Each structure stands twice: as structure tokens, then as C-alpha cells.
C-alpha positions as CSV (number, residue, x, y, z in Angstrom):
1,M,0.0,0.0,0.0
2,K,1.3,3.5,-0.8
3,R,2.2,5.7,2.2
4,T,-0.5,8.2,1.3
5,A,-3.1,5.5,2.1
6,L,-2.2,5.9,5.8
7,L,-3.8,9.3,5.8
8,L,-7.3,7.9,5.0
9,P,-10.0,8.1,7.6
10,A,-10.1,5.2,10.1
11,L,-13.4,4.0,8.7
12,L,-12.1,3.5,5.2
13,A,-8.9,1.9,6.6
14,L,-11.0,-0.6,8.6
15,A,-12.6,-1.8,5.3
16,C,-9.2,-2.7,4.0
17,S,-6.9,-5.6,4.9
18,T,-4.2,-3.2,5.9
19,A,-3.7,-1.3,9.2
20,P,-5.7,1.8,10.2
21,A,-4.0,5.1,10.5
22,D,-2.1,6.4,13.5
23,D,-2.0,10.2,13.6
24,Q,1.5,10.5,15.0
25,A,3.1,7.9,12.8
26,R,5.6,9.3,10.3
27,P,8.0,7.7,7.8
28,A,11.4,6.6,9.1
29,R,14.5,5.1,7.6
30,E,15.3,1.5,8.3
31,P,17.8,0.7,11.0
32,L,21.4,0.9,9.8
33,I,23.0,-1.0,12.7
34,G,26.2,-2.6,11.7
35,K,26.6,-0.6,8.5
36,A,28.7,2.1,10.0
37,D,31.8,0.9,8.3
38,A,30.1,1.0,4.9
39,D,28.0,4.0,5.5
40,A,29.7,6.9,7.2
41,T,26.3,8.7,7.7
42,S,24.9,5.9,9.9
43,T,24.2,6.9,13.5
44,D,22.3,3.7,14.6
45,V,23.6,1.7,17.5
46,A,22.3,-1.6,19.0
47,D,21.9,-1.0,22.7
48,R,22.8,-4.0,24.9
49,E,23.6,-1.9,28.0
50,C,20.0,-1.4,29.3
51,R,19.6,2.2,28.1
52,V,16.5,1.5,26.1
53,V,14.3,-1.5,27.0
54,V,11.0,-2.7,25.5
55,R,9.2,-4.2,28.6
56,R,6.1,-5.6,26.9
57,A,3.5,-5.1,24.2
58,E,-0.3,-5.8,24.2
59,R,-2.9,-5.9,21.5
60,L,-5.6,-3.3,21.6
61,D,-8.9,-3.3,19.8
62,D,-10.7,0.0,19.9
63,A,-12.5,2.5,17.6
64,R,-9.3,3.0,15.7
65,G,-9.0,-0.7,14.9
66,T,-6.4,-3.2,15.9
67,G,-3.4,-1.7,17.6
68,V,-0.4,-2.6,19.7
69,N,0.6,-0.7,22.8
70,V,4.3,-0.9,23.5
71,T,5.9,-0.1,26.9
72,V,9.4,1.3,26.7
73,D,11.7,2.1,29.6
74,V,14.6,4.5,29.1
75,A,17.6,4.8,31.5
76,E,17.6,8.1,33.5
77,P,21.2,9.0,32.6
78,L,20.3,8.9,28.9
79,L,17.4,11.3,29.6
80,A,19.8,13.7,31.2
81,D,20.3,14.7,27.5
82,P,17.4,17.3,27.2
83,G,17.0,16.3,23.6
84,A,16.7,12.6,24.1
85,T,13.4,11.3,22.5
86,P,12.1,7.8,23.1
87,G,10.1,6.1,20.4
88,V,9.0,3.0,18.6
89,L,10.0,2.1,15.0
90,F,7.5,-0.3,13.3
91,R,6.4,-1.7,10.0
92,N,3.2,-3.3,9.0
93,D,2.9,-6.4,6.8
94,G,6.6,-6.0,5.7
95,G,6.0,-2.5,4.4
96,A,8.0,0.7,5.0
97,W,9.3,1.6,8.4
98,Q,7.5,4.3,10.4
99,E,8.1,5.8,13.8
100,L,6.2,7.1,16.8
101,T,7.3,9.3,19.7
102,A,6.6,7.5,23.0
103,L,4.7,9.4,25.6
104,A,5.5,9.5,29.4
105,A,3.5,6.9,31.4
106,S,2.2,7.2,34.9
107,V,3.1,3.6,35.9
108,E,6.3,3.4,38.0
109,P,9.2,1.7,36.2
110,P,12.1,-0.2,37.8
111,S,14.7,2.0,39.6
112,G,16.9,4.0,37.3
113,F,14.4,4.1,34.4
114,R,11.5,6.3,33.2
115,R,8.6,4.7,31.5
116,F,7.0,5.6,28.1
117,T,4.3,4.1,25.9
118,A,3.5,4.2,22.2
119,R,0.5,2.7,20.3
120,F,0.6,1.9,16.6
121,A,-2.0,0.4,14.3
122,V,-1.4,-3.0,12.8
123,G,-2.9,-5.1,10.0
124,K,-2.1,-8.8,9.8
125,Q,1.3,-8.6,11.4
126,A,4.0,-6.1,12.4
127,D,7.6,-5.8,13.4
128,F,8.7,-3.2,15.9
129,V,11.6,-2.1,18.1
130,G,12.1,0.5,20.8
131,F,14.6,3.2,20.4
132,A,15.8,6.6,21.7
133,R,17.2,9.4,19.5
134,T,19.7,11.8,21.1
135,T,20.4,15.4,20.3
136,T,23.3,14.3,18.1
137,A,20.8,12.2,16.0
138,V,22.1,8.8,17.2
139,R,19.4,6.2,17.4
140,L,19.9,3.7,20.2
141,F,17.8,0.5,19.4
142,D,16.8,-1.9,22.1
143,H,18.6,-5.2,21.6
144,N,18.8,-6.2,25.3
145,R,16.9,-9.4,24.4
146,L,17.1,-9.3,20.6
147,P,20.3,-11.1,19.7
148,G,20.9,-9.9,16.1
149,D,21.5,-6.4,15.1
150,Y,18.6,-6.5,12.7
151,D,16.2,-8.5,14.9
152,A,12.8,-6.9,15.8
153,F,9.9,-7.9,17.9
154,H,7.0,-9.5,15.9
155,V,3.3,-9.6,16.5
156,G,0.7,-11.3,14.4
157,A,-1.4,-14.4,14.1
158,G,0.9,-16.5,16.2
159,S,1.1,-14.1,19.1
160,W,-0.3,-10.6,19.5
161,S,1.7,-9.7,22.6
162,V,5.3,-9.5,23.9
163,P,5.5,-10.6,27.5
164,E,7.6,-9.1,30.3
165,A,11.1,-10.5,30.8
166,P,11.8,-9.7,34.4
167,S,15.4,-10.8,34.3
168,V,16.3,-8.4,31.5
169,C,17.5,-5.0,32.7
170,P,15.8,-5.4,36.1
171,G,16.7,-1.9,37.3
172,L,18.9,-0.6,40.1
173,A,18.9,-2.5,43.3
174,P,17.7,-0.6,46.4
175,I,20.6,0.9,48.3
176,A,20.9,1.9,52.0
177,D,23.6,4.0,53.6
178,L,25.2,3.5,57.0
179,E,27.0,6.6,58.4
180,F,29.5,6.1,61.2
181,K,30.1,9.6,62.4
182,G,33.1,11.0,64.2
183,T,31.0,11.6,67.3
184,F,30.5,7.8,67.6
185,V,26.9,8.2,66.5
186,T,25.6,5.8,63.8
187,A,22.9,6.9,61.3
188,Q,21.0,4.7,58.9
189,H,19.6,6.2,55.7
190,G,17.1,3.9,54.0
191,A,16.2,0.3,54.5
192,I,18.8,-2.4,54.0
193,V,17.0,-4.8,51.7
194,A,17.8,-8.4,50.9
195,G,19.1,-8.6,47.4
196,G,20.0,-4.9,47.4
197,K,23.1,-2.9,48.2
198,L,24.6,-1.5,51.3
199,S,26.9,1.6,51.4
200,V,29.1,2.4,54.4
201,D,30.6,5.9,55.1
202,Y,33.1,6.0,58.0
203,D,34.6,9.0,59.7
204,L,38.3,8.4,59.8
205,N,38.6,10.2,63.2
206,R,36.8,7.4,64.9
207,L,39.8,5.0,64.8
208,T,43.3,6.5,64.8
209,T,45.3,3.8,66.6
210,C,47.7,2.9,63.8
211,R,48.7,5.8,61.5
212,D,52.3,5.2,60.4
213,T,53.5,6.9,57.2
214,H,56.4,6.2,54.8
215,N,58.0,9.1,53.0
216,G,55.0,11.2,53.9
217,A,52.5,8.7,52.3
218,R,49.9,6.7,54.2
219,F,51.3,3.3,55.4
220,W,48.1,2.2,57.2
221,S,44.8,0.7,56.3
222,L,41.2,1.1,57.6
223,D,38.8,-1.6,56.5
224,A,35.1,-2.3,57.1
225,W,33.9,-5.9,57.6
226,A,30.3,-7.0,57.2
227,Q,28.8,-10.4,58.1
228,F,25.3,-11.3,57.0
229,S,23.0,-13.7,58.8
230,P,21.8,-16.4,58.6
231,G,24.1,-17.3,55.7
232,G,27.3,-16.1,57.4
233,Q,28.7,-14.4,54.3
234,V,31.6,-12.1,55.1
235,V,32.8,-9.2,52.9
236,S,35.3,-6.4,53.5
237,G,36.6,-3.3,51.9
238,S,38.6,-0.2,52.5
239,V,37.0,3.0,53.9
240,V,40.1,5.1,53.3
241,A,41.9,6.3,50.2
242,S,45.0,8.4,49.4
243,N,46.3,10.8,46.7
244,G,49.9,11.3,47.4
245,T,50.2,12.6,51.0
246,A,46.4,13.5,51.2
247,T,44.2,11.0,52.9
248,F,40.4,11.0,52.7
249,P,37.3,8.8,53.4
250,A,36.2,6.2,50.8
251,T,32.7,4.7,50.6
252,F,32.6,0.9,51.0
253,T,29.7,-0.7,49.0
254,T,28.6,-4.3,49.0
255,D,25.8,-6.5,47.8
256,V,23.3,-7.8,50.3
257,P,22.7,-11.5,50.0
258,A,19.1,-12.5,49.0
259,D,18.7,-14.6,52.2
260,A,20.0,-12.0,54.6
261,T,17.9,-11.0,57.6
262,S,20.6,-9.0,59.5
263,V,24.1,-7.7,59.1
264,Q,26.8,-6.8,61.6
265,L,29.7,-4.5,61.0
266,W,33.1,-3.8,62.5
267,F,36.2,-1.9,61.5
268,R,40.0,-2.5,61.7
269,N,42.8,0.0,61.5
270,A,46.3,-1.4,61.0
271,T,49.9,-0.6,60.2
272,P,52.1,-3.6,59.4
273,P,53.5,-5.7,60.8
274,S,51.8,-5.6,64.2
275,C,49.8,-2.5,65.0
276,E,46.1,-2.8,64.9
277,G,43.0,-1.3,66.4
278,W,39.3,-2.1,66.3
279,D,36.0,-0.3,66.3
280,S,33.5,-3.0,67.1
281,N,31.0,-1.6,69.6
282,Y,33.1,-3.0,72.4
283,G,33.2,-6.5,70.8
284,H,29.4,-6.7,70.1
285,N,29.7,-5.3,66.6
286,Y,27.1,-2.9,65.0
287,V,24.0,-4.9,64.1
288,F,21.3,-3.8,61.7
289,A,18.1,-5.5,60.4
290,V,17.7,-6.5,56.8
291,A,14.3,-6.1,55.3
292,A,12.9,-8.8,53.1
293,A,11.5,-6.3,50.5
294,T,11.8,-2.6,49.8
295,P,9.4,-0.6,52.0
296,V,6.7,1.4,50.3
297,R,7.8,4.7,48.9
298,P,7.1,8.0,50.6
299,G,3.5,9.0,50.1
300,W,3.9,12.7,50.8
301,A,6.5,15.3,51.8
302,G,6.1,18.9,52.7
303,D,5.4,21.4,55.5
304,L,8.7,23.2,55.1
305,G,9.7,25.3,58.1
306,G,12.6,25.9,60.4
307,S,14.3,28.7,62.5
308,F,16.4,31.7,61.8
309,A,15.9,33.2,65.2
310,R,17.7,33.2,68.6
311,D,15.1,31.0,70.3
312,C,15.9,28.1,67.8
313,A,12.2,27.2,67.8
314,H,10.7,25.6,64.7
315,R,8.2,27.8,62.8
316,D,6.0,26.7,60.0
317,G,6.8,28.1,56.6
318,L,9.9,29.6,55.0
319,A,10.6,33.0,53.6
320,E,11.5,33.1,49.9
321,P,14.3,33.9,49.7
322,I,15.8,33.1,53.1
323,V,18.3,35.9,53.9
324,I,21.4,35.2,55.9
325,D,22.3,38.6,57.3
326,E,24.6,39.7,60.1
327,Y,22.0,39.0,62.8
328,V,21.3,35.5,61.6
329,R,25.0,34.8,61.1
330,E,26.1,35.9,64.5
331,R,23.1,35.3,66.8
332,A,20.5,33.0,65.4
333,C,19.9,29.4,64.7
334,S,19.7,28.6,61.0
335,F,18.0,25.3,60.1
336,I,15.3,24.1,57.7
337,D,12.9,21.3,58.4
338,G,10.8,19.1,56.2
339,D,8.2,16.4,57.0
340,V,7.6,13.1,55.2
341,W,4.9,10.5,55.5
342,V,5.5,6.8,54.6
343,S,2.7,4.4,55.3
344,G,3.8,1.9,58.0
345,I,7.1,3.6,58.6
346,T,6.3,7.0,60.0
347,D,2.9,6.1,61.5
348,G,1.5,3.3,63.6
349,S,2.7,1.9,66.9
350,S,6.2,0.7,65.7
351,P,7.6,3.3,63.3
352,T,11.0,2.7,61.6
353,P,12.2,6.1,60.5
354,A,15.7,4.7,59.8
355,F,14.1,3.2,56.7
356,I,13.9,6.7,55.3
357,A,16.8,8.3,53.4
358,A,16.5,12.1,53.6
359,D,18.9,14.6,52.2
360,V,19.2,18.1,50.8
361,E,20.3,18.8,47.3
362,W,22.0,22.2,47.2
363,S,24.1,24.4,44.9
364,R,26.0,27.6,45.4
365,D,25.9,30.1,42.6
366,G,25.0,27.5,39.9
367,A,27.8,25.1,40.8
368,P,27.1,21.3,40.6
369,A,24.7,20.1,43.2
370,L,25.9,18.8,46.6
371,H,24.0,16.3,48.8
372,T,24.0,16.4,52.6
373,W,22.2,14.0,54.9
374,L,19.4,15.5,57.0
375,E,19.1,14.9,60.7
376,D,16.1,13.0,62.0
377,V,14.5,15.2,64.7
378,G,11.5,13.0,65.5
379,R,7.9,12.3,64.8
380,V,5.3,15.0,64.2
381,G,1.8,13.4,64.1
382,N,2.0,10.7,61.5
383,N,5.0,12.2,59.8
384,E,8.7,12.2,60.5
385,R,10.6,15.5,60.6
386,F,14.1,15.9,59.2
387,R,16.4,18.9,59.5
388,W,19.1,20.6,57.5
389,T,21.3,22.9,59.6
390,L,23.1,25.3,57.3
391,P,26.8,24.4,57.1
392,Y,29.7,26.5,58.3
393,E,30.6,27.7,54.8
394,L,27.2,29.4,54.3
395,R,27.3,31.2,57.7
396,N,30.9,32.2,58.0
397,V,32.3,32.5,54.5
398,A,31.4,35.3,52.2
399,D,32.4,33.7,48.9
400,W,28.8,33.0,47.7
401,N,25.7,35.0,46.8
402,E,22.9,32.6,46.2
403,V,22.1,29.0,47.1
404,K,19.3,26.9,45.5
405,F,18.1,23.9,47.5
406,A,15.5,21.2,47.8
407,L,14.9,18.5,50.4
408,R,14.1,15.0,49.2
409,F,13.1,11.6,50.7
410,S,13.4,8.0,49.7
411,T,13.1,4.4,51.1
412,D,15.2,2.7,48.4
413,G,17.9,5.4,47.7
414,R,16.7,5.4,44.0
415,H,13.3,7.0,43.9
416,W,13.1,10.4,45.6
417,V,10.0,12.4,46.6
418,Y,10.5,16.2,46.8
419,P,8.4,18.7,48.7
420,E,6.6,21.2,46.5
421,G,7.2,19.1,43.4
422,G,11.0,19.7,43.5
423,A,10.7,23.5,43.3
424,R,14.1,25.0,44.4
425,R,14.0,27.4,47.3
426,T,16.6,30.2,47.6
427,I,19.1,31.4,50.3
428,T,20.8,34.7,49.8
429,R,23.8,36.3,51.6
430,A,23.5,39.8,53.1
431,F,26.6,39.9,55.3
432,Q,30.3,40.7,54.7
433,M,33.1,39.1,56.6
434,P,35.6,41.5,58.2
């Protein structure tokens, strides 16, 4: 059938043996994957790195005729390109290729992805493949379960659907963070989930027994050890790193076994051959529960407030912008609070606020964003309240003019809920250092 036939009204198309029209469908060139050596203009790539993933496809029968609805997930880092456009390339009955732009879907995808859908009309059979086009005109085609560069999904008389493949590009595992502070306080940020990941941040000032150097460079180690129960798996890794004579903390990250119900941690500082010291909670180790599944996500976050007064009392609401002047800098508290509600975690008779990861995303004068953990200051009704105390550099250093910030909350360290839809609040400086 000629391409112009696709523009006929749906009623006429239904009377034909070919597919009805789809308004957004437009002609597209065939995939040129693998032809780059022969065709210098080819910008098509077979993606096998989970950047574009067709999750499933279902047959639809509606007023427009027989169609196929395709669900496509696109990795969030790829969508950081503001011009990245997800879509579906398809052809009916062996005809010419056409493409559709996929639209954002409301169903939550696996962690690390955003979800899109596209519907195309189909006659007796059709081939299709998901793709994303970048601002540089590269087309990334989903081949995460299509082995050949020219393979495509097929629907027709044999099967009108493509089922889910849960093992293909399952998404990022939930991740929790344990923070061992220099004040010998331990803070948990997010639920430790069986089959997920665990990250450990350790303040190097907690354990300073063995700190020998050689020619000015570090000649000592500081390792974290974790043992999971009931399986007994033991893993370890360094929580210190060096660059020449400079020494700084390093994050230790490990997988959590699928059968784990708890984990205990301890730390060892050593200088060879014989000096060693331990941080092990006086031999009892630091023990944390492991959840069988990721808790529900935060259902709501908001009620921003705080204090920029001498009485340090929380007040509802925040000025916009918040002004740090001489009075605030020298005499007042300066903290910002936000509340979050998570069903079964912040409410009920046995709340578990440690299952909530809460941080602030902030940037000075347009610089790349920094992230700082919030302090849990307790329950307020059925919510949990977290606090950001403004850091020293915003109160006592006059090298900035404006800060943009947003609080955010998560239970898996991957999906974040922002108060006010993620709108950035502003802090301005109105003081000068002598």
C-alpha cells in the first residue's frame, strides 16, 4: 500500500486488509545498525547496556481498529540529555518503516528508568523495536533481548503480545547507607534490603590507633567488615583512600545476600606488621536488620519550616528567599525542616524512621549540586521530621551570593520524593566578613 493511504479516515482503513492510520506515525528510515563501516552517515547503535528497553507489548482493539501498545523504559542517565526522545520504530505487513514518539506513562518503572508508551495500528502482522534518539541524531535501538543487530519484535497471528522478561534489565537494586560519624553516632539512611546494596561511610577520626607513614605517604589501612546472617557471608573493603600525602574517606559498598535478615559490621585500623585497632561496639559489633523487601515509597513530603531566630524554635513556613544577614550569622539558629509520611514507617505503633533516606540537594551560585544527609529530629503526628542545619561555609564564608536547595526523601535510595514538586528554594547572603 502507498504511504498516502495511511492518511485515509479510520473507517475506510478498517474496510481494507491493511492497518488503520495512526495520527502521529511518520515515515522513518530503516535501522542501519552494523553498516557504520560501509555508510559513514549511519548513526544507529544496537543498545545492549539497558539504556532502552522494551518491557512488553499488548494488543488493543478500539475505535481506531487493531493496535499494539508498547511499553518502553529509558535509563535516566540517557534522559539527562534534554533532547533525548524515546520512540518505537515499526512496519506493518513487511512494508515501509514508520516511527512514533513514545509518551510518558504514569506507571512506576524499575529503579533507574523512566517509562513511556506508544501505540501503533497493525494489520495482519507487524515488526517493531524501541529506540531513543539523542540530540546528536544517534538512534539507540533496544537489543537487550534481541540477539541480532537486525532483529525486531514481531506480533501477528501466532502471538499478539510480547510478555515481560523480568530478568532483562531489572533496574537498580535498592541501596541503603550507614553513616559512622566521628561523634560515635551511627545513622541509617534507608532500608537495608535483601538482594539490594549497602553503602558504608566511615569518619576516619573514629579510629586512629595505627597511622604510620612512609616518606609522607599513608602506610596504614582502615577496613570495614560485614557479616550477613543467617548465611554467614563475610565481605570487607577499605574506607580510606589516598592521593599522594592526602588521605580522605572512601565509601565501601557491597551486595546484600538475598537470604539475609541482618548484618553486623566492625572496622579494623592497622599498620604492618603488628599495630592494629578495632571499632566493634566493644566487641558486640554494629548490628542492623535487613528487610525482606523494599518498603513502600514516601506518600507525601512537605510542611517546610525551620528557624532563623535566637530561640531556635521551629516555625511553619519559610521566607522566599531566606536571607542570611549579620543578625542570623552571629546570633540566630539557621535550620530548615521538612516532614515526610511513609505508610507503616512514620505512623503506627512501631515506626521505623531509619528506613527513610533524607537529604538536601543544594548548589552555590550555579555550581554542581551537593548532597548532605538530613538529621532526623522526631515524629510529628503521623510524619517524621528531618532537618538541614546550614553548614559553616554558608554562615561564615562570604564567597557566595545565592544557594538553591530542595529537600528529598526515599526508602530505596533510588526514587526520591521532593516537597513542593521539587521546586528549588533560595538562600541569599547579606553579610560581609571583616
